[in-house]
N, C-alpha and C positions, 0 to 999 in steps of 0.2 A: 320051349325054344325061343318064343317071343321075349321072355324075360331075360334070357342070356344073350340074345343076338341083337335086340333092338338098340339102335343108337340113342344116346342120351344127349349128345351135344348137337344143338340146332344147326350149327354151321356145317357139320358133317352130313346131316340130312339134306340140307340145301345143296351141298356140293354134289352129292349123288343124284339129286333130282335134276340139276342142271346138266350133269354129265349124260344121264339117260335121255333127257329131253333133246339135247343137241344130237346125240347119237341117232335118235329116231328121225329128226329133221333131215339129216344127211343121208340116212339109209333110204328113206322114201324119195327125197329130192334127187340125189345123185343116182339112185337106182333107176329112176324114171329116165334120166338122161342116158344111162348105160344101156337100158333096154332099147331106146330109140336108136342110138348110134350103132350098137353092135348088131341090131337086126336090119341095119341099113334102111331105116324108116318104114319097115314093114309092120312093126309092132309098136309104133309110137310116132309122134310128131310134136310140134311146138306146143300144141294145146295139152297133150298128155304130160309134158314136162311141167307146164304151169299148174296142172292139177296135182301132180306129184309133190311139188314144193308147197302148194297151198294146203293140201290135206296133211302133208308131213308136218308143217308148222302147227296146224290145228291139233293134231294128235300129240305133238310134243308139248304144247301148252296144257292139254288135258292131263297128260302124265305128270308134268312137273309143277303145274300152276298152283296146286293146293299146298305145296311144300315150300317152293322157292319163289313163286310168282311166275315161273315159266318164261324167263327172259330169253334163254338160249341164244343170246346175241350180245356181245360186249357193248355195242352201241346203245342197246336198250338199257343195259345195266348202268352204263355211264349216265344216261339221261335220268335214271331213277336216283342216282347219287346226287346229281345236280339239283333235283327237286326235293331232296331230303326223304325220299321214299325207300332208299336203301342205304344202310350205314356204310360209310366209306371203307371201314376196315374189312368188310365182307367182299368188297369189289375184287381184290386179287383172287380170292377163292372162286368166285363166280367165273372169272376170266379163264383160270386154269382148267376148271371143270368143263367149260364150253369148248376150249381148244382140244382137250383130251377126248371129249365126246365126238367132236367132228372128225378127229384123226381116226378114232375107232370106227366110226360110221363109214368112212372111206375104205378102211381095211375090210370091213364086212362086205361092202359092195364088190370090191375086187375079188374077195374070196368066193362070193356067190357066183360071180360071172367069170371066174378065172379061165375056164375052158373056152368060153366065148371070146375072151380077150386074146387068148393064144391063137384061136382060129382066125379072128378078124385081122390081127397084126402079124401073123406068122412068127410070133415071138419077139418082134421088134416094137418096143413101146416108144412112141414118139409124141411130140407136142404139135408138130406141123406135118404137113403132107397129106396125101389122099387117105391114108389109114391112121390119121392122128386120133389119139384117144385121151390126151391130157385134159382136154376141155370137158371131159365127163366129170371130172372132179373139181376143177377150179375155173375161174373166169379168165378169158383172154379178150383183148380188144378187137373190134372190127377194124378192117383196113382203113376206114375213113376217120377213125377216132384219134384225136390228139391226146397228149397227156393231160392238158388243161381241161379238155372236153370230158375226158374220162373221170377226172376228179370232180368236176361239177355234176356229172351224171350220178356219181355215188353220193354226193352231198344231198342233192335234191331227192333222189330215190329213197335213201335212208331217212331223210328228214320227213318225208311224207309217211313212211312206215311208222316212225316213232310218234309223229303228231297224231295220227289216227289211233294208235294204241292208247295214247294218253286220253283221248276223247272217249274211247270205249270203256276205260276203267275209271273215269272221273265220276265220282258219286254226285257231284254238283251239276253235271251235265245230263243229257238224256241217257247216255251210257248204253249198255246192253243188258238184257235180263240175266239174272244169275245163272251160271252154267252155260250160257251161250257165248260168252266172251271169246273163248278160243276159236269158235266158228267164225265170228266176226273178224278176228285177227287174221285168220286164214284167207278170208275174202280180200283183205288188203293186199296180200301177196298176189292173188289172182289179178287184181286191178293193176298193180304195178307191172306184173309180168306181161299183160296184154297191151300196156301203154308205154313202158319204159325199158323194154328188153332188147331193143335193136342194137344199142351201142356195145354192150358187153355182157348181156345176160343177167342183169340185176342181182349181183351177189349180195349187196346190202348188209353183209354180216362178216366181220373180220374172222371170226372163228370158223364159220361155214366155208370160207374161201381159203384161208391160210392153213387151217388144219389139214384138209385134204391135199392141199398143194405140198405140204411137208411130207405127207404120206407118199405121194407120187415121186418126190425127190429120192426117197430111200427105197422105193419099191421097183425101180427099174427105169423110170423116165429121166432121172439124172437132174443136174442143175439147170438144164434147159427150161425147166418149169419156172425159174426165176428170171432168166435173161430174156426170154421171149417177149416181144412187144415193147422193146426198149425198157426192160426191167419193170414191167407193168405191175408186178406182184404187190407193191406197197400201196397202190392206189385203192384197191378194195379193202385195204386195212385202215389207212388213214382217213379216206373220204367218208366212210360210214360213221367214224367216231366224231368227226366234225359235224356231220349232218345230224347225228343224235343230240349233240349239245345244242345246236341252233334250234332244233325242233322243240327241245325242252324249254328253252328260254322264250321262244315265240309263243308257245302254247300258254305258258304261265303269264306272260305279259298281256296277251290279247284275250285270254279266256279265263283261266283259273283265278287270276288275281281279282277278278271282278265278280266272283260268286258272292251272293249274300251270305253272311255268316249267321249261324244260329248258335244256341247255347252249347251244342255239342262240339262246335269248332272253336269256341272261345278259349284263349289261353288260360291256364290254371290260375294265374295271378288275378286276372279280371274276374273270374268266378268267385275267388275268395273275397275280393274287394266288394263285389255286389252283395255277397252274403253278409258281410260286416255292416254294410249300409242298411240292409233290410233289418238286421238285428237292432241297429241304432234307432231306426224308425219305429219299430215295435216297442222299444223301451220308452221312447218319447210319448207314444200313444198311451202306454200303461201309466206313466207319470201324470199325464194330463187327466186321465180318468180318475186317478187316485186323488189329485188335487180337487177335482170337482166333487168327489164323494165327501171329502173332508169339509168343504165349504157347506155342503148340504147338511151334514150332521151338526156343524157348529151353529147353523142358523136354526 
Protein backbone atom coordinates (compact mmCIF):
# COMPACT_ATOMS: atom_id res chain seq x y z
CA UNK A 1 0.00 0.00 0.00
CA UNK A 2 2.84 2.36 0.88
CA UNK A 3 4.44 1.69 -2.50
CA UNK A 4 1.27 2.58 -4.41
CA UNK A 5 -0.13 5.41 -2.27
CA UNK A 6 2.94 7.32 -1.05
CA UNK A 7 3.33 10.71 -2.70
CA UNK A 8 6.49 11.26 -4.71
CA UNK A 9 6.30 15.01 -5.31
CA UNK A 10 7.66 16.99 -2.38
CA UNK A 11 5.32 19.95 -2.84
CA UNK A 12 2.27 17.68 -2.52
CA UNK A 13 3.60 16.32 0.77
CA UNK A 14 4.17 19.86 2.02
CA UNK A 15 0.70 20.91 0.84
CA UNK A 16 -0.96 18.11 2.82
CA UNK A 17 1.20 18.83 5.87
CA UNK A 18 0.26 22.54 5.88
CA UNK A 19 -3.39 21.65 5.34
CA UNK A 20 -3.47 19.20 8.25
CA UNK A 21 -1.42 21.43 10.54
CA UNK A 22 -3.69 24.43 10.01
CA UNK A 23 -6.74 22.20 10.44
CA UNK A 24 -5.44 21.12 13.85
CA UNK A 25 -4.67 24.70 14.88
CA UNK A 26 -8.20 25.88 14.09
CA UNK A 27 -9.89 22.80 15.53
CA UNK A 28 -8.23 23.20 18.92
CA UNK A 29 -8.22 27.01 18.91
CA UNK A 30 -11.72 27.77 17.68
CA UNK A 31 -12.97 24.67 19.50
CA UNK A 32 -11.80 26.17 22.80
CA UNK A 33 -13.66 29.40 21.99
CA UNK A 34 -16.79 27.47 21.05
CA UNK A 35 -16.76 25.50 24.30
CA UNK A 36 -16.37 28.71 26.30
CA UNK A 37 -19.09 30.67 24.48
CA UNK A 38 -21.64 27.90 24.04
CA UNK A 39 -21.36 26.84 27.69
CA UNK A 40 -21.79 30.49 28.71
CA UNK A 41 -18.40 30.44 30.43
CA UNK A 42 -19.19 27.44 32.61
CA UNK A 43 -16.70 25.19 30.80
CA UNK A 44 -14.16 27.77 29.74
CA UNK A 45 -12.71 31.23 30.15
CA UNK A 46 -10.08 33.48 28.58
CA UNK A 47 -7.24 31.33 29.92
CA UNK A 48 -8.63 28.12 28.42
CA UNK A 49 -8.84 29.87 25.05
CA UNK A 50 -5.18 30.90 25.34
CA UNK A 51 -4.29 27.32 26.19
CA UNK A 52 -6.37 26.00 23.29
CA UNK A 53 -4.60 28.13 20.70
CA UNK A 54 -1.16 27.61 22.27
CA UNK A 55 -1.45 23.83 22.43
CA UNK A 56 -3.18 23.81 19.04
CA UNK A 57 -0.23 25.58 17.43
CA UNK A 58 2.24 23.32 19.24
CA UNK A 59 0.52 20.17 17.98
CA UNK A 60 0.15 21.65 14.49
CA UNK A 61 3.90 22.25 14.26
CA UNK A 62 4.64 18.76 15.60
CA UNK A 63 2.38 17.27 12.92
CA UNK A 64 3.59 19.33 9.96
CA UNK A 65 7.04 20.50 11.01
CA UNK A 66 9.05 17.56 9.75
CA UNK A 67 7.50 17.78 6.29
CA UNK A 68 6.83 21.44 5.50
CA UNK A 69 8.32 23.32 8.42
CA UNK A 70 4.92 23.69 10.08
CA UNK A 71 4.28 27.30 9.06
CA UNK A 72 0.45 27.03 9.27
CA UNK A 73 0.41 30.82 8.79
CA UNK A 74 0.81 32.83 5.55
CA UNK A 75 2.70 35.54 7.47
CA UNK A 76 5.30 33.00 8.58
CA UNK A 77 5.57 31.57 5.06
CA UNK A 78 6.07 35.06 3.62
CA UNK A 79 8.80 35.78 6.17
CA UNK A 80 10.55 32.56 5.17
CA UNK A 81 10.37 33.59 1.52
CA UNK A 82 11.90 36.98 2.35
CA UNK A 83 14.79 35.29 4.19
CA UNK A 84 15.33 32.71 1.46
CA UNK A 85 14.25 29.80 3.67
CA UNK A 86 11.27 28.96 1.41
CA UNK A 87 11.32 28.94 -2.38
CA UNK A 88 9.00 31.58 -3.74
CA UNK A 89 7.27 29.20 -6.16
CA UNK A 90 6.11 27.13 -3.17
CA UNK A 91 4.50 30.11 -1.47
CA UNK A 92 1.11 29.93 -3.31
CA UNK A 93 0.79 26.22 -2.51
CA UNK A 94 1.43 26.87 1.18
CA UNK A 95 -1.13 29.68 1.25
CA UNK A 96 -3.85 27.64 -0.44
CA UNK A 97 -3.23 24.68 1.88
CA UNK A 98 -3.37 26.90 4.96
CA UNK A 99 -6.65 28.56 3.95
CA UNK A 100 -8.26 25.24 3.07
CA UNK A 101 -7.08 23.73 6.34
CA UNK A 102 -8.49 26.65 8.34
CA UNK A 103 -11.80 26.50 6.46
CA UNK A 104 -12.06 22.76 7.12
CA UNK A 105 -11.12 23.21 10.77
CA UNK A 106 -13.94 25.71 11.22
CA UNK A 107 -16.36 23.32 9.53
CA UNK A 108 -15.27 20.57 11.92
CA UNK A 109 -15.87 22.79 14.96
CA UNK A 110 -19.33 23.71 13.68
CA UNK A 111 -20.18 20.08 13.02
CA UNK A 112 -18.87 18.99 16.41
CA UNK A 113 -20.97 21.58 18.25
CA UNK A 114 -23.89 21.85 15.83
CA UNK A 115 -26.53 20.91 18.41
CA UNK A 116 -25.00 23.30 20.94
CA UNK A 117 -25.05 26.10 18.35
CA UNK A 118 -28.72 25.51 17.63
CA UNK A 119 -29.58 25.43 21.32
CA UNK A 120 -27.56 28.56 22.10
CA UNK A 121 -28.85 30.64 19.17
CA UNK A 122 -32.33 29.11 18.69
CA UNK A 123 -31.28 28.59 15.09
CA UNK A 124 -30.45 32.26 14.43
CA UNK A 125 -26.73 32.61 13.68
CA UNK A 126 -25.52 36.18 14.18
CA UNK A 127 -22.34 38.22 14.53
CA UNK A 128 -23.68 40.79 16.99
CA UNK A 129 -26.14 40.67 19.86
CA UNK A 130 -26.47 38.78 23.11
CA UNK A 131 -26.37 35.40 21.40
CA UNK A 132 -23.65 36.28 18.87
CA UNK A 133 -21.48 33.36 17.78
CA UNK A 134 -19.55 34.73 14.81
CA UNK A 135 -16.62 35.61 17.03
CA UNK A 136 -16.11 31.93 17.77
CA UNK A 137 -14.53 31.55 14.35
CA UNK A 138 -13.02 34.93 13.43
CA UNK A 139 -11.81 38.09 15.11
CA UNK A 140 -13.85 41.27 15.55
CA UNK A 141 -12.64 44.58 17.02
CA UNK A 142 -13.43 45.83 20.50
CA UNK A 143 -15.57 48.96 20.64
CA UNK A 144 -12.64 51.19 21.56
CA UNK A 145 -10.47 50.04 18.63
CA UNK A 146 -9.96 52.22 15.54
CA UNK A 147 -9.01 50.89 12.11
CA UNK A 148 -5.47 52.26 12.45
CA UNK A 149 -5.17 50.90 15.97
CA UNK A 150 -6.29 47.49 14.81
CA UNK A 151 -3.82 47.46 11.94
CA UNK A 152 -0.95 48.41 14.25
CA UNK A 153 -2.11 45.75 16.73
CA UNK A 154 -1.82 43.06 14.06
CA UNK A 155 1.52 44.30 12.73
CA UNK A 156 3.07 44.34 16.21
CA UNK A 157 1.53 41.06 17.40
CA UNK A 158 2.43 39.10 14.27
CA UNK A 159 5.83 40.76 14.18
CA UNK A 160 6.60 39.47 17.66
CA UNK A 161 5.35 36.01 16.72
CA UNK A 162 7.55 35.79 13.62
CA UNK A 163 10.55 37.40 15.34
CA UNK A 164 10.47 34.85 18.15
CA UNK A 165 9.97 31.95 15.74
CA UNK A 166 13.06 33.03 13.79
CA UNK A 167 15.06 33.13 17.01
CA UNK A 168 13.87 29.64 18.02
CA UNK A 169 14.86 28.04 14.69
CA UNK A 170 18.09 30.03 14.22
CA UNK A 171 21.02 27.63 14.42
CA UNK A 172 23.39 30.52 15.03
CA UNK A 173 21.45 31.67 18.08
CA UNK A 174 20.67 29.82 21.32
CA UNK A 175 17.61 28.30 19.67
CA UNK A 176 15.62 25.45 21.21
CA UNK A 177 16.66 21.81 21.68
CA UNK A 178 15.75 19.55 18.78
CA UNK A 179 12.15 18.42 19.09
CA UNK A 180 11.24 21.14 21.57
CA UNK A 181 10.82 23.91 18.98
CA UNK A 182 7.02 23.41 18.61
CA UNK A 183 6.54 23.72 22.36
CA UNK A 184 8.55 26.94 22.42
CA UNK A 185 6.52 28.33 19.51
CA UNK A 186 3.30 27.49 21.34
CA UNK A 187 4.52 29.48 24.33
CA UNK A 188 4.86 32.54 22.08
CA UNK A 189 1.13 32.40 21.42
CA UNK A 190 0.47 32.08 25.14
CA UNK A 191 2.58 35.18 25.81
CA UNK A 192 0.86 37.17 23.07
CA UNK A 193 -2.57 36.01 24.22
CA UNK A 194 -2.11 37.19 27.79
CA UNK A 195 -0.51 40.49 26.78
CA UNK A 196 -1.99 41.56 23.42
CA UNK A 197 -5.45 40.04 23.29
CA UNK A 198 -7.59 42.95 24.47
CA UNK A 199 -8.07 44.78 21.17
CA UNK A 200 -9.24 42.02 18.86
CA UNK A 201 -8.23 38.63 20.22
CA UNK A 202 -4.80 38.23 18.51
CA UNK A 203 -5.69 36.53 15.20
CA UNK A 204 -2.09 37.02 13.88
CA UNK A 205 -2.78 34.65 11.00
CA UNK A 206 -4.62 35.51 7.75
CA UNK A 207 -5.54 31.87 7.12
CA UNK A 208 -6.74 31.25 10.67
CA UNK A 209 -8.99 34.33 10.49
CA UNK A 210 -10.18 34.55 6.88
CA UNK A 211 -10.67 30.80 6.35
CA UNK A 212 -13.16 30.40 9.22
CA UNK A 213 -14.73 33.75 8.33
CA UNK A 214 -15.45 32.46 4.84
CA UNK A 215 -16.96 29.35 6.38
CA UNK A 216 -19.32 31.38 8.55
CA UNK A 217 -20.34 33.43 5.52
CA UNK A 218 -21.59 30.32 3.73
CA UNK A 219 -22.77 28.38 6.82
CA UNK A 220 -25.54 30.75 7.88
CA UNK A 221 -24.01 33.92 9.33
CA UNK A 222 -24.14 35.70 5.97
CA UNK A 223 -22.17 38.66 4.66
CA UNK A 224 -22.43 40.38 8.03
CA UNK A 225 -19.15 38.65 8.88
CA UNK A 226 -17.43 41.00 6.43
CA UNK A 227 -19.31 44.25 7.06
CA UNK A 228 -19.22 44.22 10.87
CA UNK A 229 -16.71 46.57 12.51
CA UNK A 230 -16.50 48.92 9.51
CA UNK A 231 -15.41 46.05 7.27
CA UNK A 232 -12.83 44.87 9.75
CA UNK A 233 -12.16 41.61 7.92
CA UNK A 234 -9.19 42.83 5.84
CA UNK A 235 -7.15 44.05 8.84
CA UNK A 236 -6.30 40.58 10.26
CA UNK A 237 -5.33 39.63 6.71
CA UNK A 238 -3.12 42.55 5.68
CA UNK A 239 -1.73 43.47 9.11
CA UNK A 240 -0.09 40.10 9.82
CA UNK A 241 1.53 39.99 6.37
CA UNK A 242 3.13 43.38 6.96
CA UNK A 243 4.17 42.35 10.46
CA UNK A 244 5.76 39.14 9.17
CA UNK A 245 7.85 40.99 6.58
CA UNK A 246 8.99 43.64 9.07
CA UNK A 247 9.95 40.98 11.62
CA UNK A 248 11.97 39.06 9.02
CA UNK A 249 13.88 42.19 8.00
CA UNK A 250 14.47 43.34 11.59
CA UNK A 251 15.69 39.94 12.77
CA UNK A 252 18.04 39.58 9.81
CA UNK A 253 19.52 43.08 10.13
CA UNK A 254 19.87 43.08 13.91
CA UNK A 255 20.68 39.43 14.67
CA UNK A 256 21.23 36.94 11.85
CA UNK A 257 23.43 39.16 9.69
CA UNK A 258 26.02 39.39 12.45
CA UNK A 259 26.45 35.68 13.18
CA UNK A 260 30.07 34.50 12.81
CA UNK A 261 30.47 32.42 9.68
CA UNK A 262 32.14 29.02 9.69
CA UNK A 263 33.22 26.73 6.86
CA UNK A 264 29.78 25.13 6.66
CA UNK A 265 28.14 28.48 5.94
CA UNK A 266 30.66 29.76 3.37
CA UNK A 267 29.47 30.12 -0.21
CA UNK A 268 30.58 27.33 -2.52
CA UNK A 269 32.71 29.73 -4.58
CA UNK A 270 34.76 30.73 -1.55
CA UNK A 271 35.36 27.09 -0.62
CA UNK A 272 36.61 26.31 -4.13
CA UNK A 273 38.94 29.32 -4.12
CA UNK A 274 40.39 28.32 -0.75
CA UNK A 275 40.95 24.74 -1.94
CA UNK A 276 42.78 26.01 -5.02
CA UNK A 277 44.93 28.29 -2.87
CA UNK A 278 45.82 25.38 -0.57
CA UNK A 279 46.77 23.24 -3.57
CA UNK A 280 48.99 26.02 -4.94
CA UNK A 281 50.72 26.37 -1.57
CA UNK A 282 51.33 22.61 -1.42
CA UNK A 283 52.77 22.64 -4.95
CA UNK A 284 55.09 25.51 -4.02
CA UNK A 285 56.30 23.61 -0.97
CA UNK A 286 56.90 20.48 -3.05
CA UNK A 287 58.87 22.48 -5.63
CA UNK A 288 61.04 24.12 -2.97
CA UNK A 289 61.80 20.75 -1.38
CA UNK A 290 62.67 19.33 -4.80
CA UNK A 291 65.03 22.21 -5.52
CA UNK A 292 66.79 21.75 -2.16
CA UNK A 293 67.19 18.03 -2.83
CA UNK A 294 68.74 18.66 -6.26
CA UNK A 295 71.16 21.20 -4.80
CA UNK A 296 72.27 18.66 -2.15
CA UNK A 297 72.81 15.88 -4.68
CA UNK A 298 74.77 18.18 -7.04
CA UNK A 299 77.07 19.21 -4.27
